[in-house]
C-alpha positions as a Python dict, from the first residue, in 0.01 Angstrom:
ca = {
    (1, 'M'): (0, 0, 0),
    (2, 'R'): (149, -23, 347),
    (3, 'C'): (-122, -96, 581),
    (4, 'F'): (-163, -59, 973),
    (5, 'R'): (-264, -270, 1230),
    (6, 'V'): (-576, -132, 1459),
    (7, 'L'): (-606, -340, 1769),
    (8, 'S'): (-820, -610, 1711),
    (9, 'I'): (-896, -555, 1342),
    (10, 'A'): (-702, -701, 1065),
    (11, 'V'): (-523, -542, 823),
    (12, 'V'): (-729, -270, 668),
    (13, 'C'): (-620, 63, 488),
    (14, 'I'): (-797, 418, 561),
    (15, 'T'): (-716, 535, 187),
    (16, 'C'): (-819, 331, -93),
    (17, 'V'): (-765, 262, -419),
    (18, 'Y'): (-1002, 266, -778),
    (19, 'R'): (-1020, -35, -996),
    (20, 'A'): (-1075, 65, -1356),
    (21, 'H'): (-1212, 418, -1219),
    (22, 'T'): (-1526, 231, -1099),
    (23, 'E'): (-1445, 22, -807),
    (24, 'K'): (-1356, 196, -415),
    (25, 'M'): (-1252, -86, -216),
    (26, 'C'): (-989, -132, 80),
    (27, 'S'): (-746, -398, 69),
    (28, 'K'): (-755, -709, 264),
    (29, 'I'): (-1109, -625, 380),
    (30, 'D'): (-1223, -1018, 372),
    (31, 'D'): (-962, -1041, 690),
    (32, 'V'): (-1151, -794, 908),
    (33, 'P'): (-1402, -986, 1161),
    (34, 'Q'): (-1627, -711, 1214),
    (35, 'L'): (-1741, -664, 893),
    (36, 'R'): (-2028, -894, 700),
    (37, 'K'): (-1956, -955, 378),
    (38, 'N'): (-2200, -938, 90),
    (39, 'Q'): (-2471, -866, 362),
    (40, 'R'): (-2630, -511, 426),
    (41, 'L'): (-2912, -378, 648),
    (42, 'P'): (-3181, -265, 487),
    (43, 'G'): (-3525, -11, 600),
    (44, 'K'): (-3287, 155, 898),
    (45, 'K'): (-3064, 387, 720),
    (46, 'L'): (-3077, 731, 896),
    (47, 'F'): (-2798, 892, 661),
    (48, 'S'): (-2628, 825, 402),
    (49, 'T'): (-2272, 934, 225),
    (50, 'M'): (-1961, 879, 25),
    (51, 'T'): (-1630, 754, 187),
    (52, 'D'): (-1306, 665, 147),
    (53, 'G'): (-1287, 353, 251),
    (54, 'V'): (-1473, 125, 557),
    (55, 'M'): (-1246, 240, 774),
    (56, 'L'): (-1369, 586, 769),
    (57, 'C'): (-1738, 446, 764),
    (58, 'A'): (-1657, 303, 1087),
    (59, 'R'): (-1543, 644, 1232),
    (60, 'L'): (-1861, 794, 1087),
    (61, 'C'): (-2091, 578, 1260),
    (62, 'L'): (-1874, 641, 1578),
    (63, 'G'): (-1896, 995, 1584),
    (64, 'A'): (-2309, 989, 1536),
    (65, 'L'): (-2491, 939, 1852),
    (66, 'L'): (-2830, 728, 1714),
    (67, 'C'): (-2574, 497, 1476),
    (68, 'G'): (-2602, 152, 1540),
    (69, 'S'): (-2488, -7, 1284),
    (70, 'F'): (-2359, 89, 926),
    (71, 'N'): (-2324, -68, 573),
    (72, 'F'): (-2075, -10, 314),
    (73, 'N'): (-2075, -56, -62),
    (74, 'I'): (-1698, -155, -141),
    (75, 'R'): (-1756, -39, -496),
    (76, 'T'): (-1913, 279, -497),
    (77, 'G'): (-1794, 407, -132),
    (78, 'V'): (-2127, 461, -18),
    (79, 'C'): (-2125, 449, 356),
    (80, 'E'): (-2491, 394, 532),
    (81, 'L'): (-2536, 475, 863),
    (82, 'N'): (-2847, 227, 1049),
    (83, 'D'): (-3044, 368, 1358),
    (84, 'V'): (-3073, 22, 1500),
    (85, 'T'): (-2839, -288, 1585),
    (86, 'L'): (-2905, -664, 1497),
    (87, 'G'): (-3027, -769, 1877),
    (88, 'T'): (-3125, -1125, 1821),
    (89, 'E'): (-3308, -1041, 1430),
    (90, 'V'): (-3033, -1137, 1240),
    (91, 'T'): (-3236, -1228, 965),
    (92, 'E'): (-3316, -844, 887),
    (93, 'V'): (-2993, -829, 719),
    (94, 'I'): (-3015, -951, 315),
    (95, 'H'): (-2753, -1038, 81),
    (96, 'A'): (-2626, -784, -108),
    (97, 'P'): (-2365, -820, -352),
    (98, 'D'): (-2066, -559, -315),
    (99, 'Y'): (-2165, -508, 59),
    (100, 'V'): (-2025, -500, 394),
    (101, 'F'): (-2253, -502, 683),
    (102, 'S'): (-2088, -416, 1042),
    (103, 'E'): (-2258, -333, 1435),
    (104, 'V'): (-2082, -39, 1573),
    (105, 'N'): (-2028, -156, 1930),
    (106, 'S'): (-1765, -381, 1729),
    (107, 'W'): (-1507, -134, 1668),
    (108, 'P'): (-1273, 52, 1912),
    (109, 'K'): (-1384, 399, 2013),
    (110, 'R'): (-1057, 536, 1943),
    (111, 'L'): (-1092, 487, 1617),
    (112, 'A'): (-1309, 812, 1591),
    (113, 'G'): (-1010, 1031, 1683),
    (114, 'V'): (-1141, 1345, 1788),
    (115, 'C'): (-1452, 1218, 1816),
    (116, 'V'): (-1462, 1020, 2063),
    (117, 'S'): (-1592, 1254, 2322),
    (118, 'H'): (-1774, 1448, 2071),
    (119, 'S'): (-2092, 1724, 2225),
    (120, 'C'): (-2264, 1660, 1849),
    (121, 'L'): (-2657, 1632, 1845),
    (122, 'E'): (-2878, 1337, 1808),
    (123, 'S'): (-2941, 1466, 1477),
    (124, 'Q'): (-2561, 1544, 1376),
    (125, 'Y'): (-2237, 1364, 1346),
    (126, 'C'): (-1915, 1414, 1405),
    (127, 'Q'): (-1659, 1569, 1132),
    (128, 'P'): (-1290, 1555, 1240),
    (129, 'N'): (-1126, 1890, 1088),
    (130, 'N'): (-797, 1800, 1188),
    (131, 'D'): (-601, 1591, 1510),
    (132, 'S'): (-743, 1829, 1767),
    (133, 'D'): (-1056, 1995, 1630),
    (134, 'Y'): (-1409, 1885, 1470),
    (135, 'S'): (-1734, 1979, 1319),
    (136, 'C'): (-2107, 1921, 1412),
    (137, 'K'): (-2284, 1839, 1044),
    (138, 'P'): (-2634, 1768, 1013),
    (139, 'L'): (-2727, 1393, 969),
    (140, 'V'): (-3086, 1530, 893),
    (141, 'V'): (-3257, 1847, 878),
    (142, 'T'): (-3393, 1988, 1144),
    (143, 'S'): (-3426, 2348, 1061),
    (144, 'C'): (-3430, 2593, 764),
    (145, 'S'): (-3037, 2671, 837),
    (146, 'D'): (-2963, 2322, 807),
    (147, 'V'): (-3155, 2266, 467),
    (148, 'Q'): (-2913, 2594, 347),
    (149, 'Q'): (-2545, 2376, 478),
    (150, 'C'): (-2737, 2058, 314),
    (151, 'Q'): (-2811, 2269, 2),
    (152, 'P'): (-2732, 2616, -6),
    (153, 'A'): (-2904, 2759, -312),
    (154, 'S'): (-3242, 2663, -129),
    (155, 'P'): (-3490, 2931, -228),
    (156, 'D'): (-3802, 3005, 22),
    (157, 'G'): (-4054, 2700, -13),
    (158, 'E'): (-4204, 2421, 197),
    (159, 'Y'): (-3948, 2144, 270),
    (160, 'W'): (-3952, 1799, 507),
    (161, 'L'): (-3795, 1857, 822),
    (162, 'H'): (-3720, 1637, 1131),
    (163, 'V'): (-3888, 1766, 1442),
    (164, 'G'): (-3952, 1713, 1791),
    (165, 'S'): (-3897, 1479, 2081),
    (166, 'H'): (-3765, 1225, 1860),
    (167, 'P'): (-3522, 1394, 1546),
    (168, 'F'): (-3664, 1171, 1299),
    (169, 'N'): (-4035, 1248, 1318),
    (170, 'Q'): (-4088, 1456, 991),
    (171, 'T'): (-4345, 1718, 882),
    (172, 'R'): (-4371, 1991, 640),
    (173, 'I'): (-4241, 2360, 728),
    (174, 'Y'): (-4221, 2673, 531),
    (175, 'C'): (-3856, 2804, 485),
    (176, 'H'): (-3844, 3189, 482),
    (177, 'D'): (-3563, 3417, 397),
    (178, 'M'): (-3324, 3143, 265),
    (179, 'N'): (-3137, 3408, 104),
    (180, 'T'): (-3011, 3559, 449),
    (181, 'E'): (-2805, 3421, 727),
    (182, 'N'): (-3129, 3374, 981),
    (183, 'P'): (-3386, 3173, 782),
    (184, 'R'): (-3734, 3154, 954),
    (185, 'E'): (-3958, 2855, 1024),
    (186, 'Y'): (-4358, 2857, 978),
    (187, 'V'): (-4626, 2635, 964),
    (188, 'T'): (-4823, 2674, 638),
    (189, 'L'): (-5198, 2701, 728),
    (190, 'I'): (-5412, 2552, 503),
    (191, 'N'): (-5783, 2606, 658),
    (192, 'E'): (-5873, 2936, 834),
    (193, 'N'): (-5721, 3024, 1157),
    (194, 'Y'): (-5890, 3360, 1252),
    (195, 'G'): (-5975, 3629, 1536),
    (196, 'F'): (-6267, 3803, 1611),
    (197, 'Y'): (-6277, 4130, 1850),
    (198, 'P'): (-6644, 4329, 1834),
    (199, 'G'): (-6668, 4678, 1839),
    (200, 'V'): (-6936, 4659, 2041),
    (201, 'S'): (-7021, 4664, 2390),
    (202, 'S'): (-7321, 4616, 2685),
    (203, 'L'): (-7206, 4646, 3032),
    (204, 'G'): (-7439, 4483, 3265),
    (205, 'C'): (-7651, 4352, 2911),
    (206, 'G'): (-7819, 4607, 2873),
    (207, 'V'): (-7789, 4879, 2506),
    (208, 'E'): (-7545, 4744, 2316),
    (209, 'K'): (-7274, 5087, 2225),
    (210, 'P'): (-7060, 5079, 1922),
    (211, 'K'): (-6698, 5085, 1970),
    (212, 'P'): (-6562, 5115, 1631),
    (213, 'E'): (-6229, 5156, 1792),
    (214, 'L'): (-6167, 4812, 1882),
    (215, 'E'): (-6308, 4610, 1582),
    (216, 'N'): (-6057, 4400, 1450),
    (217, 'D'): (-6074, 4041, 1222),
    (218, 'Q'): (-5761, 3918, 1212),
    (219, 'W'): (-5614, 3612, 980),
    (220, 'F'): (-5320, 3379, 942),
    (221, 'Q'): (-5197, 3241, 663),
    (222, 'K'): (-4888, 3071, 829),
    (223, 'I'): (-4750, 3086, 1206),
    (224, 'G'): (-4427, 3152, 1312),
    (225, 'F'): (-4242, 2802, 1451),
    (226, 'D'): (-3974, 2764, 1717),
    (227, 'V'): (-3846, 2387, 1582),
    (228, 'K'): (-3608, 2356, 1860),
    (229, 'H'): (-3884, 2395, 2098),
    (230, 'M'): (-4178, 2330, 1892),
    (231, 'T'): (-4343, 2626, 1998),
    (232, 'V'): (-4544, 2887, 1781),
    (233, 'V'): (-4400, 3251, 1757),
    (234, 'K'): (-4753, 3385, 1881),
    (235, 'N'): (-4635, 3719, 1785),
    (236, 'D'): (-4522, 3677, 1449),
    (237, 'Y'): (-4760, 3870, 1185),
    (238, 'T'): (-4520, 3809, 862),
    (239, 'F'): (-4805, 3627, 730),
    (240, 'A'): (-5099, 3759, 909),
    (241, 'N'): (-5347, 4039, 814),
    (242, 'W'): (-5575, 4244, 1013),
    (243, 'T'): (-5815, 4531, 994),
    (244, 'N'): (-5759, 4710, 1339),
    (245, 'K'): (-5476, 4611, 1551),
    (246, 'A'): (-5258, 4298, 1523),
    (247, 'K'): (-5274, 4001, 1818),
    (248, 'P'): (-5095, 3712, 1950),
    (249, 'Y'): (-5224, 3406, 1763),
    (250, 'G'): (-5428, 3203, 1985),
    (251, 'R'): (-5587, 3485, 2172),
    (252, 'A'): (-5983, 3513, 2198),
    (253, 'A'): (-6113, 3884, 2332),
    (254, 'D'): (-6399, 4152, 2402),
    (255, 'C'): (-6465, 4455, 2595),
    (256, 'Y'): (-6798, 4401, 2551),
    (257, 'T'): (-6928, 4323, 2905),
    (258, 'G'): (-6826, 4235, 3281),
    (259, 'H'): (-6846, 3856, 3408),
    (260, 'G'): (-6858, 3749, 3786),
    (261, 'N'): (-6779, 3367, 3877),
    (262, 'S'): (-6983, 3281, 3594),
    (263, 'V'): (-7059, 3368, 3233),
    (264, 'A'): (-7297, 3704, 3223),
    (265, 'V'): (-7648, 3606, 3046),
    (266, 'C'): (-7505, 3797, 2780),
    (267, 'G'): (-7233, 3599, 2693),
    (268, 'T'): (-6863, 3666, 2513),
    (269, 'K'): (-6851, 3793, 2226),
    (270, 'G'): (-6429, 3729, 2171),
    (271, 'R'): (-6350, 3445, 1931),
    (272, 'F'): (-6049, 3277, 1791),
    (273, 'K'): (-6042, 2930, 1590),
    (274, 'I'): (-5691, 2711, 1581),
    (275, 'D'): (-5673, 2523, 1333),
    (276, 'L'): (-5395, 2290, 1192),
    (277, 'R'): (-5563, 2049, 981),
    (278, 'G'): (-5349, 1963, 673),
    (279, 'T'): (-5027, 2071, 862),
    (280, 'G'): (-4914, 1748, 1011),
    (281, 'L'): (-4894, 1923, 1344),
    (282, 'A'): (-5135, 1923, 1646),
    (283, 'V'): (-5212, 2142, 1991),
    (284, 'V'): (-5056, 1903, 2278),
    (285, 'P'): (-5310, 1750, 2487),
    (286, 'E'): (-5157, 1969, 2805),
    (287, 'Q'): (-5231, 2291, 2692),
    (288, 'T'): (-5442, 2568, 2871),
    (289, 'W'): (-5577, 2862, 2843),
    (290, 'R'): (-5580, 3161, 3119),
    (291, 'K'): (-5802, 3454, 3141),
    (292, 'Y'): (-5645, 3826, 3178),
    (293, 'G'): (-5809, 4176, 3236),
    (294, 'Y'): (-6107, 4327, 3421),
    (295, 'Q'): (-6419, 4089, 3513),
    (296, 'A'): (-6276, 3865, 3255),
    (297, 'I'): (-6394, 3490, 3157),
    (298, 'I'): (-6307, 3179, 2964),
    (299, 'E'): (-6662, 3096, 2816),
    (300, 'S'): (-6554, 2782, 2660),
    (301, 'I'): (-6274, 2572, 2524),
    (302, 'S'): (-6393, 2316, 2261),
    (303, 'R'): (-6126, 2092, 2099),
    (304, 'N'): (-6137, 1802, 1891),
    (305, 'Q'): (-5978, 1457, 1948),
    (306, 'E'): (-5623, 1491, 1753),
    (307, 'G'): (-5572, 1869, 1879),
    (308, 'T'): (-5601, 1988, 1552),
    (309, 'V'): (-5892, 2205, 1569),
    (310, 'I'): (-5960, 2426, 1901),
    (311, 'E'): (-6226, 2729, 1889),
    (312, 'L'): (-6220, 2961, 2221),
    (313, 'R'): (-6483, 3158, 2319),
    (314, 'C'): (-6370, 3466, 2565),
    (315, 'G'): (-6393, 3854, 2685),
    (316, 'G'): (-6438, 4112, 2984),
    (317, 'Y'): (-6471, 4467, 3027),
    (318, 'C'): (-6224, 4443, 2871),
    (319, 'G'): (-6058, 4131, 2898),
    (320, 'Y'): (-5904, 3794, 2705),
    (321, 'C'): (-5782, 3469, 2737),
    (322, 'D'): (-5385, 3376, 2593),
    (323, 'P'): (-5199, 3019, 2623),
    (324, 'V'): (-5063, 2930, 2953),
    (325, 'G'): (-4705, 2968, 2839),
    (326, 'S'): (-4565, 2876, 2544),
    (327, 'L'): (-4860, 2724, 2272),
    (328, 'T'): (-4704, 2403, 2215),
    (329, 'L'): (-4711, 2196, 1878),
    (330, 'Q'): (-4678, 1796, 1828),
    (331, 'V'): (-4632, 1570, 1512),
    (332, 'N'): (-5012, 1447, 1442),
    (333, 'S'): (-4909, 1072, 1380),
    (334, 'N'): (-5267, 1058, 1196),
    (335, 'E'): (-5237, 1256, 940),
    (336, 'D'): (-4992, 1153, 638),
    (337, 'L'): (-4938, 1456, 426),
    (338, 'P'): (-4864, 1381, 10),
    (339, 'S'): (-4492, 1383, -7),
    (340, 'I'): (-4467, 1608, -319),
    (341, 'S'): (-4638, 1889, -83),
    (342, 'A'): (-4270, 1975, 31),
    (343, 'T'): (-3873, 1937, -111),
    (344, 'T'): (-3657, 1643, 59),
    (345, 'V'): (-3305, 1750, 161),
    (346, 'T'): (-3073, 1502, 204),
    (347, 'C'): (-2695, 1591, 399),
    (348, 'G'): (-2347, 1456, 322),
}
């Protein structure tokens, strides 16, 4: 088999041969100075797939923004992309027969071909389609569409998705409408998330008058979730129930009485409770609420330390309080969800 010299890379072929139909190995692999034979970096893998040789594994790593090094099994063809380089921690590499290890910065960037200047996201890798075109493929699943792409037959259900500012923060997300072209993400609420909107008024804190047309109770079993921006879709009522009229998630309201610069003596009656315990998510610390309506006021906003439970007391004549801007969530690193509570999907 004829091989070609690529800059400083010694004689290595992209095309590989099979030995006894079990071993996948490129010829002259001992002559490649970039490779550490019988070595592997464990515990740093961000992605794994099969490739037809170490050159293609190196090219795959060059096409992934987060890839710092790779392990390649010369017997099976398994290519493991790592999200770190060694630095001075040489001892992190272990002895592993049939493996070779290499840091990606020791390979010429032009080996990436059409992917050398790709625009794929951090959570993706660049896959050449031909000499002039490429596709961006998921390294990890960050959306329900990624789940579809990696495992097309996946049904509606709970999946581990990588979300947040770093694409490898993982939490449990419910994927809905997986039999359509546009599946949607939801957070399944373990505890009661409930709004109470009273059907009574007491202008000036006098005699109470019934207003049954205003009375409403509302429960959310799941909330719509924008995984890209980490925000709640407040007006998604797919998994909500109410007795009178649907109201956005996170709104407390009433038409009980008016308030001036302070809470009237009879207080507010509108309530809403956010409870994200058991979801792996929490409301960001900087989230605030604002009052709206006639003589409205925010009586109180209580919040636990983790931001998983927030209780709102707001109202007016009529008045309410809503989150300022988007209701933004973050991964709750203090909560360890059971691994069996969702399905893990791998790509490649």
